[in-house]
Structures are given as structure tokens and as C-alpha cells.
N, C-alpha and C positions, 0 to 999 in steps of 0.2 A: 418776657413775653408770655401772656396767658395761654395756658393749654387748652385745647378742646376737649370737653368731657364726653367720653363715649362709654355706652355699657354695652358689653357683648353678652347677649342672652342665648345660651345654647346649653344643651345637657351633656355635651361631650367635652369633658376636661382637655383632653388631647387638642381638640379643635380651638377651644377658647385660648389655650396656651399658644398654639400657632399664631392665631390672629394677635394676641396680645404682644408676642415677639416681634411681628412684623411692624405693629404701630409704634411700640416703645423705641425702636431703633431710629424713628424719626424725630423722637425727643420733642414733639409738640402735641401729644395726646396724653390726656389723664383717663386711665382705664379702671372700669369697675366690671363686675361679673354677676351674672345671675344664671340659675339652671333651670328655672320654672317661672310660670306667670306668678305664682305666689311671691317667690323670692324678688321678682322684679317690681311688683307692686308694692312690696313692703320697703324695698330700698327706695323708691321714688317718694313714698310718703314720709320716711324717716330722714332724708338728706336734706341739708339746708340749701344747697344749690343743686338743681336738677341736672342730669346729663343733657348735653345739646343734640344727641344722636344715639339711637339704638341700633345695633347690629343684631337682628332677630332672626333665629332658626325658625322656618316655616313649620317644622314637624317636631315639637318638643315632646319627647316620650315619657317624661317624668309622671309618675302617677298623679292624677288630679290636676294636672296642668291644662291650661288652655292651650291651643296651638297658636302659630305665630299670626295667622289671619284674625282669630278672635281677639288676640291681645292687642294688635293694631287698631281695631275697631274700637276697643275700650280706651286706649290711650289718646286716640285722636279726639275723643268726646271730652276726657278730662284735661289733656295737655295738647290742645291743637297746634301749638308752635313746636312741639317735639318732633324732631326729623327721625324717620324709621326707614331702614334699608333691610328687606326681606332677604334672607340667605336661604338657598336651597340646593339639595343634591338632586332635585327632580326637574326633568325637562318636560313639564306637563303644561299645556295650554290652560287647562282649568285652573292650576295653581297661579299661574300668572294673572289670569283674569280675576281670581278672588282677591290677590294681593293688591292689584290696582284698585278694585272696587272697595277695598277696606280703607284706602286712603294712604297707603305706603308711599313713600317718596322715591323709593328705588328698589330695584329687584336684581339680585347679583348671584349667579351660580356659585357654589362653594369652591368649585375647581378654578376660579378666576385667579390670575396671577397677582402677586403682591401690589405691582403698580397700579393694576386696574382697581383693586380695593380702595386704595388711597385716592385714586381719581374720582370713583364713585362718592366717597365720603366728602371730598372738597366740593364736588359738583352739587350734592344735596345741600350741604351747608350754605352755599352761595344762593340758595333758593330754587334751584333747578331740580328737575327730575332726571333719574338715571335707569337706564335698562342695559343689563350685560351686554357686552359685545358678542358673545357667543350664543345668544338666545336666537333660535331660528325664527324666520319670518312667520312661518305658519303658527307658531305660538302667539307672536305679537298680534297677527292678523285676527286670530280667534278671540283673544282677549279684548280687542277693540272693535269688534265686529259690529256693523251698523247697517241698517236698512235704507237710510235717507241721506240726503246731501245736505247736511246741516249747515255748511258754510254759505250756501246759496241765500240763506236768511240773512246774511250780514250786508251792510252797505260796503262799498269800496273802502272807506275810511276806516270802518269797524274791522275789515280783514286786515288792513295794514297793521292796525293796533294788535289784533289777534296773533299774528305770526311773530310780531316782536315779543309779546308776552311768551310765546312758545319758546323763543330763543333766550328767555331768561332776563330780559331787560326790565329795568325799573321805570316806573312812571316818569321820573325825570329825564331818563335817557331816551324814552320813546318821544316825549314832548320836544326834546332838542332835536332828535332825528328827524320829526315831521313838522317841525317848525310850528307847533301849536302849544297852547297852554296846559299845564298839568291838570287843570280843571277839566279842559276838553278830553284829555286822555282818561280821567276818572269817569266822565260821562260816557264815552265809548265803552269802557269797562263794564259799566254798569248795564248798558244796552245788550252787550255781548253775553253777560251772565243771564240776562232775563230771556234772550232769544234762545241760547243753547242750553239752558237749564244748568248752568255751571255752578258747582258747589264748592269746589276747591281747586287749587292750581293744577293739580294732576289732570283735571279734566280737560285743560286746554291742550296737553299733549295727547290725551286719549282721542280727542276728536281729530286732531291733526293726522294721527295714525290712521283713524278710522276712514278719513277722507283719502288717505294715500298721498298726502302733501309731500311731493318729492324733496322740496328743501328741507323740510323737518325730518324726513327719513335719512337725508344725507347728514344732517346736523348731529343726529344722535347714532349716526353709523349703523342704522338698521338694515340688515341685509335681506333681500327678497328671495335668496336661494342659499 
């Protein structure tokens, strides 16, 4: 069985060792490490096979290194399919907002238990987005704050497709569920993107949280208090 390639990018050797130990026990991950933006970019340019996911510290302290938010922006430009989970010791609304705006696929507090780390990795690799279970609602609310009811712009059919995308469903699954063609699903997706100015998959989840969609809040176990 092919192992999932993961690069841990953190300037704490002790933290990297801990994460590596957790993942290697599972015997399905191939681990590499970097301690700065320069090391990470060099690794990505020199390797024949790219990692599939980066576990990235939000605040790299090594001299001359970009921080995790800046790295994410750069990586998403060059490697748009590369999955990134931001790791942080900080419970700050602004940090979460910047992480989501940068295009990160997940956001996880460093104090998360081992089981949640693996859950987050599997979730993100399946094409969904992940927010740590202990992140308080006020931080999520601030990160995805909006002034308008965006979903009111969508037709009923488009809303159905929107919610299924938020659940991580593929076009073929949406088509089967709604008894429509894949072409029709693609048309709805295109209309949704144009109406809501969606640029990446994370935007679907962001808008659902902005709109306080109860079904999505429960799906991602987002607590209001």
C-alpha cells in the first residue's frame, strides 16, 4: 500500500519528533521535515515526488523565514493541489482569518490529541476542509464575518448543490443524489462560483459559516459557545 507523503514544517525539533512519532505508528505515512520556508521550498523543488500534505507551523521563528500564512499563499500559487494544515499554539481570531484567507485547507491547534491530528489529515486529503474541534465559535465567527446574506442570491437548485459541496461530495455523488446529470451539476457549480465570487473550495465552507448554516455547523462540529 502506498504511503501518504507528509512534510512537517516547524522550527521546534521536539514538536516535529512528536508529530513524526504519532504518524509513523500508523505505518501509512511517509514523513519529511523542514524548519523554515527556505528549507521547505528547497525540498519541494528538489524532490522528484511532492508531498501530498504540509503540516505547517503558523509562526516559524527561524531567522529569515516566512511565517506560515505567507508560506501558504506562496505554495497555493505554485502548487494549488498541495494540501496544507496550519498548526498553531495561538487561539486568535485574526490568525484563523488569515489562515483561511491564505487558502489553507485546515486549521488545527497544536494541543489537539493524536486522534484528531490523523482525522484532520484524512479529512483534508479527502478534499474537505478541517477546523479544530476546540476552536471557539467567536474565533470562527470573526474569521468568516460577513455583512450580506450571500446565499439569497442562489436558486433552490444551486443551494442544494452548494450544501452538498460543503459536505465534501463529488460532482458524481451530487448528480446521483439529486437525479441530475453531471453536466447540470457543473453548470450549477459555475453559477455558484460567479454569484458568490468563489475562488477555491475553502470559500464554500467559509460562506456556510458566515451564513450560520446550522447543518454545516453541526457537520464540522463547530460550537457556538
